PDB file as gemmi writes it, atoms N, CA and C in Angstrom:
CRYST1    1.000    1.000    1.000  90.00  90.00  90.00 P 1                      
ATOM      1  N   MET A   1       7.359  -4.121   0.883  1.00  0.00           N  
ATOM      2  CA  MET A   1       6.061  -3.822   1.441  1.00  0.00           C  
ATOM      3  C   MET A   1       5.377  -5.117   1.876  1.00  0.00           C  
ATOM      4  N   ASN A   2       5.438  -6.133   1.036  1.00  0.00           N  
ATOM      5  CA  ASN A   2       4.788  -7.396   1.369  1.00  0.00           C  
ATOM      6  C   ASN A   2       5.429  -8.050   2.588  1.00  0.00           C  
ATOM      7  N   ASP A   3       6.755  -7.986   2.656  1.00  0.00           N  
ATOM      8  CA  ASP A   3       7.436  -8.563   3.814  1.00  0.00           C  
ATOM      9  C   ASP A   3       7.087  -7.798   5.084  1.00  0.00           C  
ATOM     10  N   PHE A   4       6.925  -6.488   4.980  1.00  0.00           N  
ATOM     11  CA  PHE A   4       6.527  -5.691   6.144  1.00  0.00           C  
ATOM     12  C   PHE A   4       5.128  -6.084   6.604  1.00  0.00           C  
ATOM     13  N   ALA A   5       4.216  -6.285   5.668  1.00  0.00           N  
ATOM     14  CA  ALA A   5       2.857  -6.723   6.015  1.00  0.00           C  
ATOM     15  C   ALA A   5       2.904  -8.091   6.688  1.00  0.00           C  
ATOM     16  N   ARG A   6       3.744  -8.993   6.166  1.00  0.00           N  
ATOM     17  CA  ARG A   6       3.885 -10.311   6.796  1.00  0.00           C  
ATOM     18  C   ARG A   6       4.417 -10.174   8.216  1.00  0.00           C  
ATOM     19  N   PHE A   7       5.389  -9.293   8.400  1.00  0.00           N  
ATOM     20  CA  PHE A   7       5.958  -9.061   9.724  1.00  0.00           C  
ATOM     21  C   PHE A   7       4.891  -8.553  10.685  1.00  0.00           C  
ATOM     22  N   LEU A   8       4.092  -7.583  10.243  1.00  0.00           N  
ATOM     23  CA  LEU A   8       3.045  -7.035  11.102  1.00  0.00           C  
ATOM     24  C   LEU A   8       2.024  -8.087  11.515  1.00  0.00           C  
ATOM     25  N   LEU A   9       1.715  -8.978  10.601  1.00  0.00           N  
ATOM     26  CA  LEU A   9       0.703  -9.998  10.866  1.00  0.00           C  
ATOM     27  C   LEU A   9       1.273 -11.256  11.510  1.00  0.00           C  
ATOM     28  N   GLY A  10       2.588 -11.373  11.502  1.00  0.00           N  
ATOM     29  CA  GLY A  10       3.212 -12.554  12.086  1.00  0.00           C  
ATOM     30  C   GLY A  10       3.036 -13.808  11.244  1.00  0.00           C  
ATOM     31  N   VAL A  11       2.982 -13.637   9.929  1.00  0.00           N  
ATOM     32  CA  VAL A  11       2.866 -14.795   9.040  1.00  0.00           C  
ATOM     33  C   VAL A  11       4.151 -14.947   8.239  1.00  0.00           C  
ATOM     34  N   ARG A  12       4.354 -16.146   7.714  1.00  0.00           N  
ATOM     35  CA  ARG A  12       5.552 -16.434   6.932  1.00  0.00           C  
ATOM     36  C   ARG A  12       5.182 -16.583   5.465  1.00  0.00           C  
ATOM     37  N   ARG A  13       6.169 -16.496   4.605  1.00  0.00           N  
ATOM     38  CA  ARG A  13       5.924 -16.727   3.176  1.00  0.00           C  
ATOM     39  C   ARG A  13       5.349 -18.115   2.948  1.00  0.00           C  
ATOM     40  N   ALA A  14       5.780 -19.059   3.772  1.00  0.00           N  
ATOM     41  CA  ALA A  14       5.300 -20.437   3.637  1.00  0.00           C  
ATOM     42  C   ALA A  14       3.798 -20.546   3.908  1.00  0.00           C  
ATOM     43  N   ASP A  15       3.218 -19.549   4.563  1.00  0.00           N  
ATOM     44  CA  ASP A  15       1.779 -19.559   4.840  1.00  0.00           C  
ATOM     45  C   ASP A  15       0.955 -19.281   3.587  1.00  0.00           C  
ATOM     46  N   ARG A  16       1.604 -18.783   2.535  1.00  0.00           N  
ATOM     47  CA  ARG A  16       1.005 -18.619   1.208  1.00  0.00           C  
ATOM     48  C   ARG A  16      -0.250 -17.746   1.186  1.00  0.00           C  
ATOM     49  N   LEU A  17      -0.253 -16.636   1.930  1.00  0.00           N  
ATOM     50  CA  LEU A  17      -1.360 -15.686   1.847  1.00  0.00           C  
ATOM     51  C   LEU A  17      -1.208 -14.847   0.592  1.00  0.00           C  
ATOM     52  N   ARG A  18      -2.327 -14.529  -0.037  1.00  0.00           N  
ATOM     53  CA  ARG A  18      -2.294 -13.665  -1.216  1.00  0.00           C  
ATOM     54  C   ARG A  18      -1.931 -12.246  -0.779  1.00  0.00           C  
ATOM     55  N   VAL A  19      -1.280 -11.499  -1.662  1.00  0.00           N  
ATOM     56  CA  VAL A  19      -0.869 -10.128  -1.364  1.00  0.00           C  
ATOM     57  C   VAL A  19      -2.085  -9.272  -1.025  1.00  0.00           C  
ATOM     58  N   VAL A  20      -3.166  -9.453  -1.751  1.00  0.00           N  
ATOM     59  CA  VAL A  20      -4.388  -8.685  -1.493  1.00  0.00           C  
ATOM     60  C   VAL A  20      -4.861  -8.920  -0.061  1.00  0.00           C  
ATOM     61  N   ASP A  21      -4.826 -10.161   0.380  1.00  0.00           N  
ATOM     62  CA  ASP A  21      -5.250 -10.485   1.741  1.00  0.00           C  
ATOM     63  C   ASP A  21      -4.284  -9.912   2.775  1.00  0.00           C  
ATOM     64  N   LEU A  22      -2.985  -9.987   2.478  1.00  0.00           N  
ATOM     65  CA  LEU A  22      -1.986  -9.418   3.391  1.00  0.00           C  
ATOM     66  C   LEU A  22      -2.227  -7.926   3.608  1.00  0.00           C  
ATOM     67  N   LEU A  23      -2.383  -7.194   2.511  1.00  0.00           N  
ATOM     68  CA  LEU A  23      -2.554  -5.749   2.604  1.00  0.00           C  
ATOM     69  C   LEU A  23      -3.885  -5.392   3.247  1.00  0.00           C  
ATOM     70  N   ASP A  24      -4.911  -6.157   2.959  1.00  0.00           N  
ATOM     71  CA  ASP A  24      -6.220  -5.900   3.556  1.00  0.00           C  
ATOM     72  C   ASP A  24      -6.181  -6.125   5.062  1.00  0.00           C  
ATOM     73  N   ARG A  25      -5.610  -7.220   5.483  1.00  0.00           N  
ATOM     74  CA  ARG A  25      -5.563  -7.541   6.916  1.00  0.00           C  
ATOM     75  C   ARG A  25      -4.628  -6.616   7.691  1.00  0.00           C  
ATOM     76  N   SER A  26      -3.567  -6.129   7.049  1.00  0.00           N  
ATOM     77  CA  SER A  26      -2.613  -5.247   7.733  1.00  0.00           C  
ATOM     78  C   SER A  26      -2.989  -3.771   7.595  1.00  0.00           C  
ATOM     79  N   HIS A  27      -4.031  -3.483   6.808  1.00  0.00           N  
ATOM     80  CA  HIS A  27      -4.505  -2.107   6.582  1.00  0.00           C  
ATOM     81  C   HIS A  27      -3.420  -1.221   5.974  1.00  0.00           C  
ATOM     82  N   LEU A  28      -2.605  -1.813   5.096  1.00  0.00           N  
ATOM     83  CA  LEU A  28      -1.568  -1.067   4.388  1.00  0.00           C  
ATOM     84  C   LEU A  28      -1.998  -0.854   2.942  1.00  0.00           C  
ATOM     85  N   PRO A  29      -1.649   0.296   2.367  1.00  0.00           N  
ATOM     86  CA  PRO A  29      -1.948   0.511   0.946  1.00  0.00           C  
ATOM     87  C   PRO A  29      -0.922  -0.223   0.080  1.00  0.00           C  
ATOM     88  N   SER A  30      -1.310  -0.536  -1.128  1.00  0.00           N  
ATOM     89  CA  SER A  30      -0.362  -1.139  -2.068  1.00  0.00           C  
ATOM     90  C   SER A  30       0.525  -0.034  -2.641  1.00  0.00           C  
ATOM     91  N   VAL A  31       1.608  -0.423  -3.270  1.00  0.00           N  
ATOM     92  CA  VAL A  31       2.499   0.554  -3.896  1.00  0.00           C  
ATOM     93  C   VAL A  31       1.737   1.327  -4.968  1.00  0.00           C  
ATOM     94  N   ASN A  32       0.893   0.647  -5.738  1.00  0.00           N  
ATOM     95  CA  ASN A  32       0.104   1.322  -6.766  1.00  0.00           C  
ATOM     96  C   ASN A  32      -0.832   2.357  -6.151  1.00  0.00           C  
ATOM     97  N   GLU A  33      -1.471   2.030  -5.035  1.00  0.00           N  
ATOM     98  CA  GLU A  33      -2.364   2.982  -4.369  1.00  0.00           C  
ATOM     99  C   GLU A  33      -1.597   4.213  -3.897  1.00  0.00           C  
ATOM    100  N   ILE A  34      -0.406   4.006  -3.371  1.00  0.00           N  
ATOM    101  CA  ILE A  34       0.424   5.125  -2.916  1.00  0.00           C  
ATOM    102  C   ILE A  34       0.796   6.019  -4.096  1.00  0.00           C  
ATOM    103  N   LEU A  35       1.220   5.414  -5.208  1.00  0.00           N  
ATOM    104  CA  LEU A  35       1.628   6.193  -6.379  1.00  0.00           C  
ATOM    105  C   LEU A  35       0.467   6.978  -6.973  1.00  0.00           C  
ATOM    106  N   VAL A  36      -0.700   6.369  -7.063  1.00  0.00           N  
ATOM    107  CA  VAL A  36      -1.868   7.058  -7.610  1.00  0.00           C  
ATOM    108  C   VAL A  36      -2.263   8.224  -6.719  1.00  0.00           C  
ATOM    109  N   LYS A  37      -2.226   8.020  -5.414  1.00  0.00           N  
ATOM    110  CA  LYS A  37      -2.579   9.091  -4.481  1.00  0.00           C  
ATOM    111  C   LYS A  37      -1.605  10.261  -4.611  1.00  0.00           C  
ATOM    112  N   GLU A  38      -0.312   9.962  -4.683  1.00  0.00           N  
ATOM    113  CA  GLU A  38       0.692  11.019  -4.817  1.00  0.00           C  
ATOM    114  C   GLU A  38       0.546  11.767  -6.138  1.00  0.00           C  
ATOM    115  N   ALA A  39       0.241  11.056  -7.207  1.00  0.00           N  
ATOM    116  CA  ALA A  39       0.038  11.706  -8.506  1.00  0.00           C  
ATOM    117  C   ALA A  39      -1.181  12.617  -8.464  1.00  0.00           C  
ATOM    118  N   ALA A  40      -2.248  12.166  -7.812  1.00  0.00           N  
ATOM    119  CA  ALA A  40      -3.460  12.982  -7.701  1.00  0.00           C  
ATOM    120  C   ALA A  40      -3.200  14.233  -6.866  1.00  0.00           C  
ATOM    121  N   ILE A  41      -2.461  14.093  -5.783  1.00  0.00           N  
ATOM    122  CA  ILE A  41      -2.133  15.246  -4.939  1.00  0.00           C  
ATOM    123  C   ILE A  41      -1.265  16.234  -5.712  1.00  0.00           C  
ATOM    124  N   SER A  42      -0.282  15.732  -6.443  1.00  0.00           N  
ATOM    125  CA  SER A  42       0.588  16.611  -7.235  1.00  0.00           C  
ATOM    126  C   SER A  42      -0.194  17.355  -8.307  1.00  0.00           C  
ATOM    127  N   ALA A  43      -1.102  16.658  -8.975  1.00  0.00           N  
ATOM    128  CA  ALA A  43      -1.926  17.304 -10.003  1.00  0.00           C  
ATOM    129  C   ALA A  43      -2.827  18.363  -9.387  1.00  0.00           C  
ATOM    130  N   TRP A  44      -3.406  18.063  -8.227  1.00  0.00           N  
ATOM    131  CA  TRP A  44      -4.279  19.024  -7.549  1.00  0.00           C  
ATOM    132  C   TRP A  44      -3.481  20.263  -7.150  1.00  0.00           C  
ATOM    133  N   LYS A  45      -2.291  20.047  -6.585  1.00  0.00           N  
ATOM    134  CA  LYS A  45      -1.449  21.170  -6.167  1.00  0.00           C  
ATOM    135  C   LYS A  45      -1.052  22.031  -7.359  1.00  0.00           C  
ATOM    136  N   ALA A  46      -0.760  21.408  -8.483  1.00  0.00           N  
ATOM    137  CA  ALA A  46      -0.369  22.159  -9.678  1.00  0.00           C  
ATOM    138  C   ALA A  46      -1.494  23.070 -10.150  1.00  0.00           C  
ATOM    139  N   GLN A  47      -2.721  22.671  -9.943  1.00  0.00           N  
ATOM    140  CA  GLN A  47      -3.873  23.454 -10.380  1.00  0.00           C  
ATOM    141  C   GLN A  47      -4.358  24.453  -9.333  1.00  0.00           C  
ATOM    142  N   ASN A  48      -4.135  24.176  -8.047  1.00  0.00           N  
ATOM    143  CA  ASN A  48      -4.786  24.951  -6.995  1.00  0.00           C  
ATOM    144  C   ASN A  48      -3.872  25.755  -6.081  1.00  0.00           C  
ATOM    145  N   VAL A  49      -2.593  25.547  -6.128  1.00  0.00           N  
ATOM    146  CA  VAL A  49      -1.677  26.275  -5.258  1.00  0.00           C  
ATOM    147  C   VAL A  49      -1.100  27.444  -6.042  1.00  0.00           C  
ATOM    148  N   ASP A  50      -1.132  28.596  -5.429  1.00  0.00           N  
ATOM    149  CA  ASP A  50      -0.630  29.804  -6.106  1.00  0.00           C  
ATOM    150  C   ASP A  50       0.870  29.848  -6.147  1.00  0.00           C  
TER     151      ASP A  50                                                      
END                                                                             
């Protein structure tokens, strides 16, 4: 994910950007954000889908 964000922004690892800055500038969610969202959707579906 981090390498993809670097690719999108055209920066190299040698540029030493923080991961938070990479994800913020590339408008990508972190892996943790993706997992939490999926868990919340699964929990909602378990309670609300017939």
